[in-house]
Backbone as a chain_set.jsonl record, in Angstrom:
{"seq": "MPIGSLHEIVVDCSNPIALARFWQALIGGEVIEEADDWVVLDGDEDGFYIGFQKVSERKSGKNRVHLDVDVDDLDRAIDEAEQLGARKIGGLVDTDDGPFQVMADPEGNEFCFITG", "coords": {"N": [[0.849, -1.121, 0.011], [0.636, 2.208, -0.876], [2.223, 5.167, 0.554], [1.112, 7.611, 0.035], [-0.58, 9.765, -2.31], [0.031, 11.368, -5.562], [-0.234, 14.764, -5.613], [0.365, 17.209, -7.029], [2.762, 18.494, -9.333], [5.465, 20.662, -8.706], [7.079, 23.564, -9.664], [9.857, 25.437, -9.12], [10.555, 28.882, -9.486], [11.289, 32.201, -10.806], [9.305, 33.947, -11.763], [6.257, 33.242, -11.329], [3.658, 33.593, -12.545], [4.187, 34.266, -15.231], [5.612, 31.992, -16.092], [3.666, 30.027, -15.623], [1.758, 30.78, -17.565], [3.29, 30.333, -19.912], [3.435, 27.555, -19.841], [0.774, 26.899, -19.982], [0.228, 27.662, -22.606], [1.611, 25.586, -23.876], [0.526, 23.12, -22.997], [-2.121, 23.462, -22.199], [-4.959, 23.927, -19.915], [-6.005, 25.787, -16.981], [-4.9, 28.847, -15.727], [-4.419, 29.72, -12.543], [-4.204, 32.229, -10.306], [-3.058, 32.28, -7.301], [-1.575, 33.693, -5.373], [1.055, 36.22, -5.106], [3.369, 34.714, -5.11], [2.741, 32.18, -5.762], [1.26, 30.196, -8.183], [-1.062, 28.231, -9.934], [-1.418, 25.818, -12.52], [-4.108, 24.436, -13.703], [-5.124, 21.599, -14.892], [-7.289, 19.904, -14.652], [-9.311, 18.409, -15.959], [-7.752, 17.056, -17.739], [-6.288, 15.737, -15.882], [-4.101, 16.779, -14.441], [-2.057, 18.897, -12.28], [0.008, 21.64, -12.009], [2.11, 23.368, -10.047], [3.548, 26.605, -9.56], [6.063, 28.049, -7.978], [7.364, 30.891, -6.395], [10.816, 31.527, -5.968], [13.887, 32.763, -4.659], [16.448, 32.058, -5.572], [18.273, 31.344, -8.572], [17.881, 28.913, -11.192], [20.191, 26.234, -11.342], [22.29, 24.01, -12.92], [21.327, 20.725, -14.187], [17.925, 19.599, -14.52], [16.534, 17.187, -12.257], [14.177, 16.01, -12.548], [11.917, 15.942, -15.203], [9.327, 17.079, -17.57], [7.619, 15.291, -20.079], [6.316, 16.125, -23.106], [3.852, 15.238, -25.259], [3.548, 15.445, -28.702], [2.049, 15.986, -31.958], [3.317, 17.049, -34.234], [6.58, 17.498, -34.37], [8.402, 19.394, -35.391], [6.776, 21.68, -35.714], [5.86, 22.043, -33.068], [8.348, 22.684, -31.769], [9.016, 25.058, -33.058], [6.841, 26.754, -32.34], [7.061, 26.681, -29.579], [9.556, 27.941, -29.229], [8.917, 30.493, -30.089], [7.441, 31.251, -28.004], [9.323, 31.605, -26.063], [10.955, 29.398, -25.32], [13.799, 27.264, -25.631], [15.909, 25.161, -27.734], [17.799, 22.353, -26.513], [20.644, 20.941, -27.442], [20.516, 18.563, -30.166], [18.018, 16.89, -32.212], [16.924, 13.834, -30.982], [16.97, 10.477, -31.982], [15.29, 7.559, -31.407], [14.375, 4.137, -30.887], [11.757, 4.227, -30.078], [10.874, 6.5, -31.243], [11.463, 9.901, -32.262], [12.809, 12.588, -30.182], [13.006, 15.795, -28.652], [15.009, 17.67, -26.572], [14.146, 20.448, -24.6], [14.119, 23.832, -23.159], [12.359, 25.675, -20.907], [11.31, 29.18, -20.515], [12.652, 29.888, -18.144], [14.655, 28.112, -17.978], [14.099, 25.514, -17.257], [14.266, 22.088, -18.023], [12.462, 20.238, -20.494], [10.914, 17.676, -22.585], [9.868, 17.387, -25.905], [7.98, 14.878, -27.295], [7.106, 12.297, -29.652], [4.419, 10.24, -30.478]], "CA": [[0.009, -0.043, 0.018], [1.496, 3.424, -0.961], [2.143, 6.085, 1.611], [0.194, 8.714, -0.39], [-0.879, 9.946, -3.723], [0.605, 12.53, -6.096], [-1.22, 15.833, -5.774], [0.751, 18.068, -8.09], [4.187, 18.797, -9.518], [5.765, 22.031, -8.317], [8.288, 24.15, -10.337], [10.481, 26.68, -8.554], [10.825, 29.848, -10.57], [11.301, 33.607, -10.401], [8.064, 34.604, -12.128], [5.233, 32.167, -11.43], [2.524, 33.846, -13.498], [4.67, 34.163, -16.594], [5.909, 30.596, -16.352], [2.35, 29.276, -15.746], [1.186, 31.106, -18.842], [4.069, 29.657, -20.938], [3.128, 26.094, -19.849], [-0.541, 26.908, -20.409], [0.254, 27.705, -24.072], [2.125, 24.35, -24.326], [-0.3, 21.966, -22.649], [-3.535, 23.755, -21.856], [-5.293, 24.109, -18.57], [-6.393, 27.126, -16.534], [-4.012, 29.474, -14.851], [-5.165, 30.168, -11.283], [-3.219, 33.046, -9.571], [-3.463, 32.253, -5.868], [-0.717, 34.622, -4.608], [2.214, 36.683, -5.883], [4.447, 33.758, -5.091], [2.145, 30.84, -6.012], [0.293, 30.093, -9.277], [-1.353, 26.789, -10.392], [-1.91, 25.449, -13.789], [-5.132, 23.43, -13.374], [-5.542, 20.789, -16.056], [-8.05, 18.9, -13.966], [-10.002, 17.611, -16.985], [-6.725, 16.182, -18.265], [-5.651, 15.053, -14.8], [-2.841, 17.288, -13.894], [-1.87, 20.249, -11.629], [1.359, 22.052, -11.847], [2.245, 24.588, -9.192], [4.679, 27.44, -9.833], [6.358, 28.658, -6.659], [8.502, 31.86, -6.501], [11.938, 31.369, -5.184], [14.859, 33.834, -4.897], [17.622, 31.516, -6.145], [18.128, 30.973, -9.991], [18.081, 27.547, -11.556], [21.555, 25.894, -11.684], [22.424, 22.572, -13.162], [20.304, 20.021, -14.978], [16.831, 19.072, -13.793], [16.643, 15.717, -12.017], [12.833, 15.549, -13.026], [11.4, 16.791, -16.229], [8.08, 16.714, -18.195], [7.555, 14.952, -21.497], [5.069, 16.671, -23.825], [3.529, 14.501, -26.405], [3.079, 16.272, -29.799], [1.836, 15.35, -33.233], [4.293, 17.628, -35.196], [7.666, 17.884, -33.597], [8.955, 20.599, -35.872], [5.819, 22.797, -35.422], [5.928, 22.284, -31.592], [9.619, 23.305, -31.4], [8.908, 26.409, -33.537], [5.814, 27.47, -31.53], [7.58, 26.856, -28.227], [10.594, 28.896, -29.328], [8.267, 31.744, -30.194], [6.999, 31.643, -26.621], [10.544, 31.824, -25.19], [11.677, 28.221, -25.015], [14.969, 27.071, -26.545], [16.37, 23.78, -27.86], [18.989, 21.932, -25.895], [21.1, 19.915, -28.322], [19.807, 18.239, -31.411], [17.003, 15.918, -32.259], [17.477, 12.508, -30.573], [16.258, 9.488, -32.589], [15.324, 6.336, -30.601], [13.426, 3.085, -31.366], [10.304, 4.629, -29.76], [10.556, 7.696, -31.99], [12.353, 11.074, -32.036], [12.359, 13.573, -29.169], [13.828, 17.053, -28.584], [15.057, 18.31, -25.233], [13.893, 21.873, -24.664], [14.244, 24.53, -21.904], [11.348, 26.813, -20.749], [11.93, 30.555, -20.356], [13.496, 29.969, -16.919], [15.748, 27.056, -18.103], [13.754, 24.135, -16.852], [14.253, 21.2, -19.172], [11.345, 19.311, -20.799], [11.073, 17.059, -23.861], [8.83, 17.121, -26.878], [8.095, 13.527, -27.842], [6.022, 11.904, -30.571], [3.915, 8.888, -30.381]], "C": [[0.865, 1.214, -0.031], [1.207, 4.316, 0.279], [1.165, 7.21, 1.333], [-0.038, 8.678, -1.861], [-0.34, 11.218, -4.243], [-0.52, 13.552, -6.23], [-0.949, 16.782, -6.908], [2.343, 18.097, -8.217], [4.39, 20.293, -9.361], [7.12, 22.399, -9.007], [8.674, 25.363, -9.638], [10.774, 27.63, -9.676], [10.896, 31.227, -9.961], [10.057, 34.386, -10.752], [6.934, 33.622, -12.397], [4.141, 32.42, -12.469], [3.001, 33.735, -14.906], [4.997, 32.704, -16.957], [4.643, 29.703, -16.534], [1.747, 29.551, -17.041], [1.958, 30.45, -20.0], [3.562, 28.258, -21.001], [1.644, 25.956, -20.297], [-0.595, 26.829, -21.926], [0.691, 26.38, -24.666], [1.107, 23.203, -24.119], [-1.765, 22.246, -22.22], [-3.729, 23.961, -20.365], [-5.663, 25.578, -18.215], [-5.332, 27.658, -15.546], [-4.828, 30.081, -13.684], [-4.113, 30.916, -10.426], [-3.751, 33.114, -8.117], [-2.741, 33.207, -5.009], [0.318, 35.104, -5.488], [3.346, 35.571, -6.064], [3.99, 32.358, -5.344], [1.059, 30.893, -7.018], [0.128, 28.637, -9.607], [-1.882, 26.784, -11.774], [-2.838, 24.294, -13.619], [-5.531, 22.825, -14.672], [-6.405, 19.652, -15.681], [-8.792, 17.949, -14.933], [-9.046, 16.605, -17.603], [-5.897, 15.482, -17.178], [-4.334, 15.514, -14.357], [-2.995, 18.68, -13.228], [-0.397, 20.464, -11.652], [1.389, 23.378, -11.098], [3.598, 25.312, -9.605], [4.954, 28.324, -8.65], [7.473, 29.642, -6.878], [9.552, 31.521, -5.536], [12.977, 32.436, -5.617], [16.06, 33.26, -5.71], [17.329, 31.125, -7.675], [18.397, 29.5, -10.093], [19.604, 27.369, -11.832], [21.643, 24.39, -11.819], [21.247, 22.006, -13.875], [19.187, 19.577, -13.936], [17.033, 17.595, -13.489], [15.244, 15.091, -12.325], [12.451, 16.407, -14.213], [10.081, 16.272, -16.814], [8.311, 16.318, -19.591], [6.212, 15.448, -22.033], [4.861, 16.022, -25.082], [2.966, 15.456, -27.542], [2.901, 15.522, -31.053], [2.904, 15.769, -34.216], [5.394, 18.168, -34.409], [8.275, 19.269, -34.038], [8.09, 21.872, -35.588], [5.82, 23.096, -33.903], [7.173, 22.985, -31.189], [9.472, 24.778, -31.845], [8.015, 27.231, -32.714], [6.45, 27.73, -30.14], [8.736, 27.91, -28.196], [10.035, 30.323, -29.423], [7.739, 32.278, -28.853], [8.127, 31.896, -25.635], [11.337, 30.634, -24.848], [12.894, 28.178, -25.954], [15.302, 25.572, -26.574], [17.635, 23.517, -27.039], [19.425, 20.726, -26.724], [20.222, 19.611, -29.548], [18.746, 17.229, -31.117], [17.618, 14.567, -31.955], [16.457, 11.499, -31.199], [16.412, 8.178, -31.732], [14.385, 5.277, -31.271], [11.998, 3.411, -31.117], [9.975, 5.926, -30.431], [11.443, 8.855, -31.492], [11.895, 11.892, -30.879], [13.418, 14.68, -29.175], [13.821, 17.589, -27.172], [14.935, 19.831, -25.443], [14.134, 22.477, -23.226], [13.138, 25.591, -21.992], [12.014, 28.105, -20.554], [12.842, 30.72, -19.217], [14.612, 28.865, -16.892], [15.388, 25.733, -17.682], [13.591, 23.236, -18.097], [12.824, 20.444, -19.243], [11.616, 18.723, -22.182], [9.831, 17.073, -24.628], [9.08, 15.722, -27.443], [7.002, 13.288, -28.797], [5.614, 10.471, -30.36], [3.615, 8.358, -29.016]], "O": [[1.805, 1.286, 0.76], [0.161, 4.238, 0.924], [0.483, 7.706, 2.23], [0.262, 7.707, -2.555], [-0.228, 12.157, -3.455], [-1.566, 13.305, -6.829], [-1.85, 17.141, -7.666], [3.075, 17.756, -7.287], [3.579, 21.093, -9.83], [8.111, 21.672, -8.938], [7.87, 26.291, -9.553], [11.211, 27.198, -10.742], [10.613, 31.422, -8.779], [9.766, 35.395, -10.109], [6.689, 33.225, -13.536], [3.759, 31.503, -13.195], [2.298, 33.161, -15.738], [4.666, 32.26, -18.056], [4.554, 28.826, -17.393], [1.223, 28.615, -17.646], [1.337, 30.045, -20.983], [3.27, 27.77, -22.092], [1.308, 24.963, -20.942], [-1.355, 26.038, -22.485], [0.272, 26.019, -25.766], [0.886, 22.408, -25.032], [-2.519, 21.321, -21.921], [-2.758, 24.149, -19.633], [-5.626, 26.466, -19.067], [-4.934, 26.943, -14.625], [-5.779, 30.84, -13.874], [-3.218, 30.275, -9.875], [-4.683, 33.839, -7.772], [-3.257, 33.537, -3.941], [0.526, 34.522, -6.553], [4.107, 35.558, -7.031], [4.764, 31.418, -5.162], [0.035, 31.539, -6.796], [1.097, 27.88, -9.561], [-2.688, 27.629, -12.163], [-2.347, 23.188, -13.393], [-6.207, 23.462, -15.48], [-6.324, 18.568, -16.259], [-8.852, 16.75, -14.662], [-9.421, 15.484, -17.946], [-4.953, 14.748, -17.47], [-3.506, 14.711, -13.927], [-3.878, 19.478, -13.543], [0.374, 19.555, -11.343], [0.762, 24.36, -11.494], [4.598, 24.675, -9.936], [4.185, 29.236, -8.345], [8.472, 29.28, -7.5], [9.254, 31.244, -4.374], [12.958, 32.934, -6.743], [16.63, 34.012, -6.5], [16.241, 30.634, -7.979], [19.039, 28.9, -9.231], [20.227, 28.223, -12.462], [21.16, 23.62, -10.989], [20.273, 22.708, -14.146], [19.432, 19.26, -12.772], [17.594, 16.843, -14.286], [15.097, 13.87, -12.367], [12.699, 17.611, -14.15], [9.74, 15.113, -16.576], [9.13, 16.936, -20.271], [5.148, 15.203, -21.465], [5.667, 16.23, -25.988], [1.998, 16.179, -27.304], [3.541, 14.487, -31.234], [3.376, 14.928, -34.981], [5.229, 19.222, -33.795], [8.596, 20.136, -33.225], [8.602, 22.948, -35.277], [5.786, 24.259, -33.501], [7.102, 23.847, -30.313], [9.783, 25.67, -31.056], [8.382, 28.359, -32.385], [6.383, 28.839, -29.608], [8.854, 28.669, -27.234], [10.632, 31.256, -28.886], [7.61, 33.477, -28.602], [7.901, 32.347, -24.513], [12.335, 30.769, -24.14], [12.996, 28.938, -26.917], [15.037, 24.828, -25.629], [18.463, 24.416, -26.898], [18.775, 19.681, -26.754], [19.301, 20.36, -29.877], [18.569, 16.767, -29.989], [18.636, 14.171, -32.524], [15.251, 11.63, -30.99], [17.525, 7.772, -31.396], [13.659, 5.641, -32.196], [11.109, 2.949, -31.833], [8.877, 6.443, -30.221], [12.075, 8.772, -30.439], [10.7, 11.913, -30.587], [14.545, 14.505, -29.638], [12.769, 17.924, -26.629], [15.547, 20.402, -26.346], [14.319, 21.75, -22.25], [12.999, 26.296, -22.992], [13.238, 28.133, -20.432], [13.729, 31.573, -19.248], [15.369, 28.732, -15.931], [16.229, 24.835, -17.71], [12.895, 23.57, -19.056], [12.179, 20.115, -18.248], [12.482, 19.234, -22.893], [8.774, 16.791, -24.063], [10.146, 15.401, -27.969], [6.014, 14.021, -28.774], [6.447, 9.607, -30.086], [3.184, 7.213, -28.879]]}, "num_chains": 1, "name": "protein.A"}
């Protein structure tokens, strides 16, 4: 029997509302501004909650946890995300399960666009 259940994933950041709106453009959901230092992206119909918590320190080093975002058109997703402030990290990676692209959101948090 598990100890508990996952409630939400929380991302430390310097600008919670801006980062929540970036992620909203990528994966949908409703941005709920609860406080200056705490914003939630509520994707309840899709079964997710992501919290964005303001912290004073900047990101340093590689994320130990990242989100995979499933897309139909990898090139289009990369282009649109870059227009929102994301950037590619490295080149396209081809695997037996399909290609993926490592990206960074506007605050440098890594995520991957995957297909299939």
